Gaussian input, Z-matrix of N, CA and C with variables (Angstrom, degrees):
# hf/3-21g

backbone

0 1
 N
 C     1     B1
 C     2     B2     1     A1
 N     3     B3     2     A2     1     D1
 C     4     B4     3     A3     2     D2
 C     5     B5     4     A4     3     D3
 N     6     B6     5     A5     4     D4
 C     7     B7     6     A6     5     D5
 C     8     B8     7     A7     6     D6
 N     9     B9     8     A8     7     D7
 C    10    B10     9     A9     8     D8
 C    11    B11    10    A10     9     D9
 N    12    B12    11    A11    10    D10
 C    13    B13    12    A12    11    D11
 C    14    B14    13    A13    12    D12
 N    15    B15    14    A14    13    D13
 C    16    B16    15    A15    14    D14
 C    17    B17    16    A16    15    D15
 N    18    B18    17    A17    16    D16
 C    19    B19    18    A18    17    D17
 C    20    B20    19    A19    18    D18
 N    21    B21    20    A20    19    D19
 C    22    B22    21    A21    20    D20
 C    23    B23    22    A22    21    D21
 N    24    B24    23    A23    22    D22
 C    25    B25    24    A24    23    D23
 C    26    B26    25    A25    24    D24
 N    27    B27    26    A26    25    D25
 C    28    B28    27    A27    26    D26
 C    29    B29    28    A28    27    D27
 N    30    B30    29    A29    28    D28
 C    31    B31    30    A30    29    D29
 C    32    B32    31    A31    30    D30
 N    33    B33    32    A32    31    D31
 C    34    B34    33    A33    32    D32
 C    35    B35    34    A34    33    D33
 N    36    B36    35    A35    34    D34
 C    37    B37    36    A36    35    D35
 C    38    B38    37    A37    36    D36
 N    39    B39    38    A38    37    D37
 C    40    B40    39    A39    38    D38
 C    41    B41    40    A40    39    D39
 N    42    B42    41    A41    40    D40
 C    43    B43    42    A42    41    D41
 C    44    B44    43    A43    42    D42
 N    45    B45    44    A44    43    D43
 C    46    B46    45    A45    44    D44
 C    47    B47    46    A46    45    D45
 N    48    B48    47    A47    46    D46
 C    49    B49    48    A48    47    D47
 C    50    B50    49    A49    48    D48
 N    51    B51    50    A50    49    D49
 C    52    B52    51    A51    50    D50
 C    53    B53    52    A52    51    D51
 N    54    B54    53    A53    52    D52
 C    55    B55    54    A54    53    D53
 C    56    B56    55    A55    54    D54
 N    57    B57    56    A56    55    D55
 C    58    B58    57    A57    56    D56
 C    59    B59    58    A58    57    D57
 N    60    B60    59    A59    58    D58
 C    61    B61    60    A60    59    D59
 C    62    B62    61    A61    60    D60
 N    63    B63    62    A62    61    D61
 C    64    B64    63    A63    62    D62
 C    65    B65    64    A64    63    D63
 N    66    B66    65    A65    64    D64
 C    67    B67    66    A66    65    D65
 C    68    B68    67    A67    66    D66
 N    69    B69    68    A68    67    D67
 C    70    B70    69    A69    68    D68
 C    71    B71    70    A70    69    D69
 N    72    B72    71    A71    70    D70
 C    73    B73    72    A72    71    D71
 C    74    B74    73    A73    72    D72
 N    75    B75    74    A74    73    D73
 C    76    B76    75    A75    74    D74
 C    77    B77    76    A76    75    D75
 N    78    B78    77    A77    76    D76
 C    79    B79    78    A78    77    D77
 C    80    B80    79    A79    78    D78
 N    81    B81    80    A80    79    D79
 C    82    B82    81    A81    80    D80
 C    83    B83    82    A82    81    D81
 N    84    B84    83    A83    82    D82
 C    85    B85    84    A84    83    D83
 C    86    B86    85    A85    84    D84
 N    87    B87    86    A86    85    D85
 C    88    B88    87    A87    86    D86
 C    89    B89    88    A88    87    D87
 N    90    B90    89    A89    88    D88
 C    91    B91    90    A90    89    D89
 C    92    B92    91    A91    90    D90
 N    93    B93    92    A92    91    D91
 C    94    B94    93    A93    92    D92
 C    95    B95    94    A94    93    D93
 N    96    B96    95    A95    94    D94
 C    97    B97    96    A96    95    D95
 C    98    B98    97    A97    96    D96
 N    99    B99    98    A98    97    D97
 C   100   B100    99    A99    98    D98
 C   101   B101   100   A100    99    D99
 N   102   B102   101   A101   100   D100
 C   103   B103   102   A102   101   D101
 C   104   B104   103   A103   102   D102
 N   105   B105   104   A104   103   D103
 C   106   B106   105   A105   104   D104
 C   107   B107   106   A106   105   D105
 N   108   B108   107   A107   106   D106
 C   109   B109   108   A108   107   D107
 C   110   B110   109   A109   108   D108
 N   111   B111   110   A110   109   D109
 C   112   B112   111   A111   110   D110
 C   113   B113   112   A112   111   D111
 N   114   B114   113   A113   112   D112
 C   115   B115   114   A114   113   D113
 C   116   B116   115   A115   114   D114
 N   117   B117   116   A116   115   D115
 C   118   B118   117   A117   116   D116
 C   119   B119   118   A118   117   D117
 N   120   B120   119   A119   118   D118
 C   121   B121   120   A120   119   D119
 C   122   B122   121   A121   120   D120
 N   123   B123   122   A122   121   D121
 C   124   B124   123   A123   122   D122
 C   125   B125   124   A124   123   D123
 N   126   B126   125   A125   124   D124
 C   127   B127   126   A126   125   D125
 C   128   B128   127   A127   126   D126
 N   129   B129   128   A128   127   D127
 C   130   B130   129   A129   128   D128
 C   131   B131   130   A130   129   D129
 N   132   B132   131   A131   130   D130
 C   133   B133   132   A132   131   D131
 C   134   B134   133   A133   132   D132
 N   135   B135   134   A134   133   D133
 C   136   B136   135   A135   134   D134
 C   137   B137   136   A136   135   D135
 N   138   B138   137   A137   136   D136
 C   139   B139   138   A138   137   D137
 C   140   B140   139   A139   138   D138
 N   141   B141   140   A140   139   D139
 C   142   B142   141   A141   140   D140
 C   143   B143   142   A142   141   D141
 N   144   B144   143   A143   142   D142
 C   145   B145   144   A144   143   D143
 C   146   B146   145   A145   144   D144
 N   147   B147   146   A146   145   D145
 C   148   B148   147   A147   146   D146
 C   149   B149   148   A148   147   D147
 N   150   B150   149   A149   148   D148
 C   151   B151   150   A150   149   D149
 C   152   B152   151   A151   150   D150
 N   153   B153   152   A152   151   D151
 C   154   B154   153   A153   152   D152
 C   155   B155   154   A154   153   D153
 N   156   B156   155   A155   154   D154
 C   157   B157   156   A156   155   D155
 C   158   B158   157   A157   156   D156
 N   159   B159   158   A158   157   D157
 C   160   B160   159   A159   158   D158
 C   161   B161   160   A160   159   D159
 N   162   B162   161   A161   160   D160
 C   163   B163   162   A162   161   D161
 C   164   B164   163   A163   162   D162
 N   165   B165   164   A164   163   D163
 C   166   B166   165   A165   164   D164
 C   167   B167   166   A166   165   D165
 N   168   B168   167   A167   166   D166
 C   169   B169   168   A168   167   D167
 C   170   B170   169   A169   168   D168
 N   171   B171   170   A170   169   D169
 C   172   B172   171   A171   170   D170
 C   173   B173   172   A172   171   D171
 N   174   B174   173   A173   172   D172
 C   175   B175   174   A174   173   D173
 C   176   B176   175   A175   174   D174
 N   177   B177   176   A176   175   D175
 C   178   B178   177   A177   176   D176
 C   179   B179   178   A178   177   D177
 N   180   B180   179   A179   178   D178
 C   181   B181   180   A180   179   D179
 C   182   B182   181   A181   180   D180
 N   183   B183   182   A182   181   D181
 C   184   B184   183   A183   182   D182
 C   185   B185   184   A184   183   D183
 N   186   B186   185   A185   184   D184
 C   187   B187   186   A186   185   D185
 C   188   B188   187   A187   186   D186
 N   189   B189   188   A188   187   D187
 C   190   B190   189   A189   188   D188
 C   191   B191   190   A190   189   D189
 N   192   B192   191   A191   190   D190
 C   193   B193   192   A192   191   D191
 C   194   B194   193   A193   192   D192
 N   195   B195   194   A194   193   D193
 C   196   B196   195   A195   194   D194
 C   197   B197   196   A196   195   D195
 N   198   B198   197   A197   196   D196
 C   199   B199   198   A198   197   D197
 C   200   B200   199   A199   198   D198
 N   201   B201   200   A200   199   D199
 C   202   B202   201   A201   200   D200
 C   203   B203   202   A202   201   D201
 N   204   B204   203   A203   202   D202
 C   205   B205   204   A204   203   D203
 C   206   B206   205   A205   204   D204
 N   207   B207   206   A206   205   D205
 C   208   B208   207   A207   206   D206
 C   209   B209   208   A208   207   D207
 N   210   B210   209   A209   208   D208
 C   211   B211   210   A210   209   D209
 C   212   B212   211   A211   210   D210
 N   213   B213   212   A212   211   D211
 C   214   B214   213   A213   212   D212
 C   215   B215   214   A214   213   D213
 N   216   B216   215   A215   214   D214
 C   217   B217   216   A216   215   D215
 C   218   B218   217   A217   216   D216
 N   219   B219   218   A218   217   D217
 C   220   B220   219   A219   218   D218
 C   221   B221   220   A220   219   D219
 N   222   B222   221   A221   220   D220
 C   223   B223   222   A222   221   D221
 C   224   B224   223   A223   222   D222
 N   225   B225   224   A224   223   D223
 C   226   B226   225   A225   224   D224
 C   227   B227   226   A226   225   D225
 N   228   B228   227   A227   226   D226
 C   229   B229   228   A228   227   D227
 C   230   B230   229   A229   228   D228
 N   231   B231   230   A230   229   D229
 C   232   B232   231   A231   230   D230
 C   233   B233   232   A232   231   D231
 N   234   B234   233   A233   232   D232
 C   235   B235   234   A234   233   D233
 C   236   B236   235   A235   234   D234

   B1=1.4434
   B2=1.5264
   B3=1.3321
   B4=1.4599
   B5=1.5247
   B6=1.3301
   B7=1.4573
   B8=1.5203
   B9=1.3119
   B10=1.4544
   B11=1.5212
   B12=1.3162
   B13=1.4670
   B14=1.5171
   B15=1.3355
   B16=1.4601
   B17=1.5230
   B18=1.3213
   B19=1.4625
   B20=1.5248
   B21=1.3295
   B22=1.4530
   B23=1.5233
   B24=1.3334
   B25=1.4621
   B26=1.5275
   B27=1.3317
   B28=1.4630
   B29=1.5283
   B30=1.3339
   B31=1.4718
   B32=1.5308
   B33=1.3375
   B34=1.4544
   B35=1.5192
   B36=1.3285
   B37=1.4601
   B38=1.5320
   B39=1.3332
   B40=1.4693
   B41=1.5292
   B42=1.3256
   B43=1.4669
   B44=1.5281
   B45=1.3257
   B46=1.4649
   B47=1.5183
   B48=1.3273
   B49=1.4652
   B50=1.5268
   B51=1.3225
   B52=1.4652
   B53=1.5293
   B54=1.3230
   B55=1.4666
   B56=1.5279
   B57=1.3232
   B58=1.4683
   B59=1.5218
   B60=1.3291
   B61=1.4668
   B62=1.5233
   B63=1.3240
   B64=1.4678
   B65=1.5286
   B66=1.3192
   B67=1.4641
   B68=1.5211
   B69=1.3327
   B70=1.4604
   B71=1.5282
   B72=1.3018
   B73=1.4612
   B74=1.5304
   B75=1.3175
   B76=1.4652
   B77=1.5271
   B78=1.3219
   B79=1.4703
   B80=1.5231
   B81=1.3232
   B82=1.4692
   B83=1.5288
   B84=1.3118
   B85=1.4659
   B86=1.5202
   B87=1.3239
   B88=1.4602
   B89=1.5252
   B90=1.3309
   B91=1.4593
   B92=1.5231
   B93=1.3393
   B94=1.4604
   B95=1.5275
   B96=1.3198
   B97=1.4607
   B98=1.5246
   B99=1.3429
   B100=1.4689
   B101=1.5262
   B102=1.3292
   B103=1.4572
   B104=1.5198
   B105=1.3153
   B106=1.4584
   B107=1.5142
   B108=1.3186
   B109=1.4641
   B110=1.5173
   B111=1.3254
   B112=1.4692
   B113=1.5262
   B114=1.3205
   B115=1.4625
   B116=1.5239
   B117=1.3373
   B118=1.4622
   B119=1.5225
   B120=1.3197
   B121=1.4602
   B122=1.5240
   B123=1.3265
   B124=1.4619
   B125=1.5210
   B126=1.3390
   B127=1.4538
   B128=1.5234
   B129=1.3353
   B130=1.4636
   B131=1.5186
   B132=1.3294
   B133=1.4548
   B134=1.5238
   B135=1.3356
   B136=1.4549
   B137=1.5070
   B138=1.3126
   B139=1.4625
   B140=1.5208
   B141=1.3267
   B142=1.4682
   B143=1.5265
   B144=1.3369
   B145=1.4624
   B146=1.5257
   B147=1.3430
   B148=1.4654
   B149=1.5236
   B150=1.3316
   B151=1.4626
   B152=1.5239
   B153=1.3223
   B154=1.4647
   B155=1.5280
   B156=1.3272
   B157=1.4646
   B158=1.5232
   B159=1.3327
   B160=1.4613
   B161=1.5234
   B162=1.3311
   B163=1.4651
   B164=1.5322
   B165=1.3263
   B166=1.4657
   B167=1.5260
   B168=1.3304
   B169=1.4649
   B170=1.5308
   B171=1.3388
   B172=1.4677
   B173=1.5286
   B174=1.3168
   B175=1.4602
   B176=1.5306
   B177=1.3180
   B178=1.4672
   B179=1.5392
   B180=1.3336
   B181=1.4637
   B182=1.5276
   B183=1.3355
   B184=1.4715
   B185=1.5258
   B186=1.3336
   B187=1.4621
   B188=1.5273
   B189=1.3303
   B190=1.4677
   B191=1.5241
   B192=1.3295
   B193=1.4648
   B194=1.5303
   B195=1.3372
   B196=1.4691
   B197=1.5208
   B198=1.3339
   B199=1.4622
   B200=1.5254
   B201=1.3174
   B202=1.4683
   B203=1.5232
   B204=1.3271
   B205=1.4539
   B206=1.5194
   B207=1.3275
   B208=1.4593
   B209=1.5226
   B210=1.3328
   B211=1.4572
   B212=1.5259
   B213=1.3354
   B214=1.4551
   B215=1.5298
   B216=1.3259
   B217=1.4655
   B218=1.5229
   B219=1.3093
   B220=1.4574
   B221=1.5139
   B222=1.3314
   B223=1.4624
   B224=1.5181
   B225=1.3113
   B226=1.4690
   B227=1.5195
   B228=1.3252
   B229=1.4711
   B230=1.5284
   B231=1.3130
   B232=1.4611
   B233=1.5156
   B234=1.3180
   B235=1.4645
   B236=1.4883
   A1=108.33
   A2=114.69
   A3=119.54
   A4=109.46
   A5=115.23
   A6=121.15
   A7=108.24
   A8=114.71
   A9=121.97
   A10=106.82
   A11=117.05
   A12=121.51
   A13=108.55
   A14=115.83
   A15=122.19
   A16=107.42
   A17=116.43
   A18=121.42
   A19=110.05
   A20=115.87
   A21=122.91
   A22=107.47
   A23=116.35
   A24=120.24
   A25=110.83
   A26=115.70
   A27=121.04
   A28=109.20
   A29=117.49
   A30=120.64
   A31=112.05
   A32=114.87
   A33=121.11
   A34=115.55
   A35=117.98
   A36=121.16
   A37=113.81
   A38=117.42
   A39=120.39
   A40=111.33
   A41=117.41
   A42=120.50
   A43=111.86
   A44=116.66
   A45=121.19
   A46=111.06
   A47=116.74
   A48=121.09
   A49=110.52
   A50=118.25
   A51=121.49
   A52=110.22
   A53=117.75
   A54=120.90
   A55=111.47
   A56=117.49
   A57=121.34
   A58=110.09
   A59=117.02
   A60=121.23
   A61=112.00
   A62=117.66
   A63=120.99
   A64=112.19
   A65=117.58
   A66=121.44
   A67=112.22
   A68=117.51
   A69=122.11
   A70=108.52
   A71=116.40
   A72=122.09
   A73=115.02
   A74=118.83
   A75=119.86
   A76=112.50
   A77=117.52
   A78=119.41
   A79=112.80
   A80=117.98
   A81=121.35
   A82=108.04
   A83=116.31
   A84=121.28
   A85=112.77
   A86=117.31
   A87=120.03
   A88=109.48
   A89=116.35
   A90=123.03
   A91=106.90
   A92=116.57
   A93=120.99
   A94=110.49
   A95=117.01
   A96=121.31
   A97=105.60
   A98=116.60
   A99=120.84
   A100=110.93
   A101=114.84
   A102=120.96
   A103=107.99
   A104=116.69
   A105=120.99
   A106=110.24
   A107=116.72
   A108=119.42
   A109=112.99
   A110=117.55
   A111=121.47
   A112=108.89
   A113=115.18
   A114=121.14
   A115=111.87
   A116=115.76
   A117=122.17
   A118=108.43
   A119=115.77
   A120=122.32
   A121=107.77
   A122=116.28
   A123=121.24
   A124=109.06
   A125=116.37
   A126=121.61
   A127=107.85
   A128=115.89
   A129=122.55
   A130=109.02
   A131=116.50
   A132=119.94
   A133=108.54
   A134=115.91
   A135=121.57
   A136=109.88
   A137=116.39
   A138=121.41
   A139=110.51
   A140=115.92
   A141=120.61
   A142=111.13
   A143=117.40
   A144=120.32
   A145=111.18
   A146=116.49
   A147=120.53
   A148=110.85
   A149=116.17
   A150=120.83
   A151=109.97
   A152=116.51
   A153=121.22
   A154=111.26
   A155=116.53
   A156=120.48
   A157=111.97
   A158=117.25
   A159=120.43
   A160=110.45
   A161=117.85
   A162=120.52
   A163=110.20
   A164=117.05
   A165=120.33
   A166=109.68
   A167=116.62
   A168=121.76
   A169=111.21
   A170=116.82
   A171=120.57
   A172=110.28
   A173=117.13
   A174=121.44
   A175=112.50
   A176=117.30
   A177=121.30
   A178=111.57
   A179=117.20
   A180=121.30
   A181=107.47
   A182=116.93
   A183=121.44
   A184=114.41
   A185=118.73
   A186=120.45
   A187=113.25
   A188=118.04
   A189=121.15
   A190=108.85
   A191=115.74
   A192=121.67
   A193=110.23
   A194=117.24
   A195=121.07
   A196=110.35
   A197=114.90
   A198=121.51
   A199=108.38
   A200=114.84
   A201=121.64
   A202=105.76
   A203=116.66
   A204=120.49
   A205=110.20
   A206=115.64
   A207=123.05
   A208=106.97
   A209=117.07
   A210=121.52
   A211=109.08
   A212=115.31
   A213=120.87
   A214=109.88
   A215=116.07
   A216=121.36
   A217=108.98
   A218=115.08
   A219=119.75
   A220=108.08
   A221=115.08
   A222=120.77
   A223=108.97
   A224=115.98
   A225=120.72
   A226=107.60
   A227=115.47
   A228=120.26
   A229=111.44
   A230=117.23
   A231=120.57
   A232=114.02
   A233=118.06
   A234=120.43
   A235=110.09
   D1=141.79
   D2=178.30
   D3=-119.81
   D4=153.78
   D5=177.42
   D6=-147.48
   D7=153.90
   D8=176.81
   D9=-117.61
   D10=122.47
   D11=179.59
   D12=-107.34
   D13=119.13
   D14=177.87
   D15=-94.64
   D16=126.97
   D17=-173.01
   D18=-123.24
   D19=132.85
   D20=172.69
   D21=-107.83
   D22=134.30
   D23=-177.84
   D24=-121.25
   D25=167.83
   D26=176.37
   D27=-65.36
   D28=149.83
   D29=-179.91
   D30=-54.34
   D31=134.01
   D32=177.28
   D33=79.82
   D34=5.35
   D35=-174.87
   D36=-111.24
   D37=8.65
   D38=-177.28
   D39=-58.28
   D40=-49.87
   D41=-177.23
   D42=-60.81
   D43=-41.61
   D44=179.39
   D45=-61.65
   D46=-46.56
   D47=-178.22
   D48=-67.79
   D49=-40.15
   D50=178.30
   D51=-58.27
   D52=-43.64
   D53=179.75
   D54=-63.10
   D55=-38.71
   D56=177.46
   D57=-66.13
   D58=-44.86
   D59=-177.64
   D60=-65.34
   D61=-35.71
   D62=-179.19
   D63=-66.42
   D64=-20.51
   D65=178.43
   D66=-79.73
   D67=-15.35
   D68=-178.58
   D69=-90.03
   D70=82.64
   D71=-169.95
   D72=-86.74
   D73=-13.16
   D74=-171.97
   D75=-55.12
   D76=-57.08
   D77=179.75
   D78=-123.38
   D79=-2.92
   D80=177.24
   D81=-76.44
   D82=116.36
   D83=-178.48
   D84=-97.31
   D85=-32.08
   D86=-178.34
   D87=-156.42
   D88=140.22
   D89=176.45
   D90=-121.35
   D91=125.81
   D92=-177.42
   D93=-130.06
   D94=133.91
   D95=169.72
   D96=-82.54
   D97=127.89
   D98=-173.50
   D99=-128.25
   D100=166.54
   D101=173.77
   D102=-101.71
   D103=162.85
   D104=-179.47
   D105=113.50
   D106=-155.55
   D107=-175.91
   D108=-72.47
   D109=-19.70
   D110=177.19
   D111=-105.16
   D112=158.68
   D113=177.53
   D114=-98.46
   D115=-33.23
   D116=-175.87
   D117=-135.51
   D118=142.08
   D119=174.23
   D120=-121.09
   D121=132.30
   D122=-179.14
   D123=-122.82
   D124=125.33
   D125=175.90
   D126=-90.38
   D127=123.05
   D128=-179.32
   D129=-113.06
   D130=145.87
   D131=176.42
   D132=-141.58
   D133=123.20
   D134=-179.43
   D135=166.95
   D136=-167.79
   D137=177.15
   D138=-73.78
   D139=164.09
   D140=-178.02
   D141=-60.75
   D142=-37.83
   D143=178.60
   D144=-67.05
   D145=-39.12
   D146=178.27
   D147=-63.61
   D148=-43.62
   D149=179.16
   D150=-63.80
   D151=-46.21
   D152=179.60
   D153=-58.62
   D154=-46.82
   D155=-179.51
   D156=-64.85
   D157=-36.30
   D158=179.56
   D159=-67.44
   D160=-42.07
   D161=179.14
   D162=-65.34
   D163=-39.44
   D164=175.19
   D165=-60.91
   D166=-40.05
   D167=177.30
   D168=-64.12
   D169=-38.70
   D170=177.21
   D171=-57.66
   D172=-40.42
   D173=-176.01
   D174=-66.17
   D175=-13.71
   D176=177.72
   D177=-82.22
   D178=-11.98
   D179=179.10
   D180=-77.46
   D181=118.25
   D182=-169.47
   D183=-62.31
   D184=-25.95
   D185=-177.38
   D186=-87.72
   D187=-3.45
   D188=176.46
   D189=-84.96
   D190=129.07
   D191=-178.97
   D192=-93.38
   D193=-51.08
   D194=-179.76
   D195=-142.90
   D196=158.00
   D197=171.52
   D198=-133.40
   D199=150.69
   D200=172.92
   D201=-137.94
   D202=123.39
   D203=-175.48
   D204=-109.31
   D205=126.41
   D206=178.79
   D207=-108.81
   D208=114.79
   D209=-177.14
   D210=-98.59
   D211=130.81
   D212=179.86
   D213=-67.29
   D214=137.50
   D215=176.10
   D216=-127.38
   D217=154.11
   D218=175.08
   D219=-97.89
   D220=130.45
   D221=-178.83
   D222=-121.63
   D223=126.15
   D224=176.16
   D225=-96.65
   D226=106.57
   D227=-178.69
   D228=-85.48
   D229=-3.83
   D230=176.31
   D231=72.53
   D232=23.85
   D233=-178.32
   D234=-83.39

């Protein structure tokens, strides 16, 4: 299962948070600084419990303000 976690951080703290996130190698596959409503996007890959625990762990990082997690789903459109 894959998920995309959109993270907003305190002003001026993007680099600090990116360095912390890059150390979390278990299910973090990619960390990207992005434009838009989020500051950082993290691609996660693992079981639903692993993803849930990682996002909970993200919330313990003091410079993170908000997270939004988008979980990939399979859709059968019947085509």
